[in-house]
C-alpha positions as CSV (number, residue, x, y, z in Angstrom):
1,M,-16.0,-2.2,-7.5
2,H,-13.8,-4.7,-5.6
3,W,-10.7,-3.1,-7.6
4,V,-11.7,0.4,-6.0
5,Y,-11.6,-1.6,-2.4
6,L,-8.2,-3.1,-3.2
7,I,-6.8,0.4,-3.9
8,I,-8.2,1.9,-0.8
9,A,-6.9,-0.9,1.1
10,G,-3.3,-0.1,-0.4
11,V,-3.5,3.6,0.2
12,L,-4.6,2.8,3.7
13,E,-1.8,0.5,4.0
14,V,0.9,3.4,3.2
15,G,-0.8,5.2,6.1
16,W,-0.4,2.3,8.3
17,I,3.5,2.2,7.3
18,F,4.0,6.0,8.2
19,S,1.9,6.1,11.2
20,L,4.2,3.2,12.7
21,K,7.3,5.3,11.7
22,F,5.5,8.2,13.9
23,T,4.9,6.0,17.1
24,E,8.7,5.9,17.9
25,G,8.6,2.6,19.4
26,F,4.9,2.9,20.4
27,T,5.5,5.8,22.7
28,H,3.0,8.3,21.2
29,L,-0.5,7.8,21.6
30,L,-2.0,9.8,18.5
31,P,0.2,7.8,15.9
32,I,-0.8,4.5,17.7
33,L,-4.5,5.2,17.3
34,S,-3.8,6.3,13.7
35,Y,-1.6,3.1,13.4
36,A,-4.5,1.0,14.5
37,M,-7.3,2.9,12.1
38,F,-4.8,2.5,9.2
39,G,-4.3,-0.8,9.8
40,A,-7.9,-1.8,10.3
41,G,-9.2,0.1,7.6
42,A,-6.6,-1.9,5.2
43,A,-7.5,-5.0,6.4
44,F,-11.4,-4.2,6.2
45,F,-11.2,-3.0,2.4
46,L,-8.7,-6.0,1.6
47,S,-11.3,-8.4,2.9
48,L,-13.9,-6.6,0.6
49,S,-11.8,-7.0,-2.4
50,L,-11.1,-10.6,-1.3
51,K,-14.8,-11.7,-1.7
52,V,-14.3,-11.7,-5.6
53,L,-10.8,-11.1,-6.6
54,P,-8.2,-14.2,-6.5
55,V,-6.1,-14.2,-3.4
56,G,-2.6,-14.3,-5.3
57,I,-3.4,-11.2,-7.6
58,T,-5.0,-9.4,-4.8
59,Y,-2.1,-10.0,-2.2
60,A,0.5,-9.1,-5.2
61,I,-1.4,-5.8,-6.1
62,W,-1.8,-4.9,-2.5
63,T,1.9,-5.2,-1.5
64,G,2.9,-3.3,-4.7
65,I,0.7,-0.4,-4.2
66,A,2.2,-0.3,-0.5
67,I,5.7,-0.7,-1.7
68,A,5.3,2.1,-4.1
69,G,3.5,4.5,-2.2
70,S,5.7,4.1,0.7
71,N,8.8,5.0,-1.5
72,V,7.2,7.7,-3.3
73,V,5.7,9.3,0.2
74,G,9.0,9.0,1.8
75,I,10.8,10.8,-1.2
76,F,8.2,13.6,-1.6
77,L,7.3,14.2,2.0
78,F,10.1,13.0,3.9
79,E,13.0,13.7,1.6
80,E,14.2,10.3,1.9
81,P,17.4,9.8,-0.4
82,Y,16.5,7.7,-3.6
83,R,18.5,7.1,-6.9
84,F,17.4,6.7,-10.5
85,L,17.3,2.7,-10.1
86,Q,14.8,2.9,-7.0
87,L,12.5,4.9,-9.1
88,F,12.8,2.7,-12.3
89,Y,12.2,-0.6,-10.1
90,I,9.2,1.5,-8.3
91,F,7.7,2.0,-12.1
92,L,8.4,-1.6,-12.8
93,I,6.2,-2.5,-9.8
94,L,3.4,-0.4,-10.9
95,F,3.5,-1.8,-14.4
96,G,3.5,-5.1,-13.0
97,V,0.5,-4.4,-11.0
98,A,-1.2,-3.1,-14.1
99,G,-0.2,-6.2,-16.2
100,L,-1.7,-8.4,-13.5
101,Q,-4.9,-6.5,-13.3
102,I,-5.4,-6.8,-17.3
103,S,-4.3,-10.4,-17.2
104,S,-7.0,-11.1,-14.3
105,M,-9.6,-9.7,-16.4
106,R,-9.5,-12.0,-19.6
């Protein structure tokens, strides 16, 4: 279950990143509120996963999910420019995250 908490924390981190983008320098109230909620949710679920999972692996996976997720969301929802190499390295991050998960189970 702690892996599920970690995945939820990573997804909420992506929401936190994009709500920060919409605050426009903390001048819009609704994005500020969503920023606080996504951030608090990400921290809460991350803390639940840290009850059992090692800190180093947990942090690497959490940031990997956030990096990959924010790039994918940026590309598909906000039509941010990308290059093939960028996608290649995102896949490397995902494979690295999967490898960390597999290696920590043994």
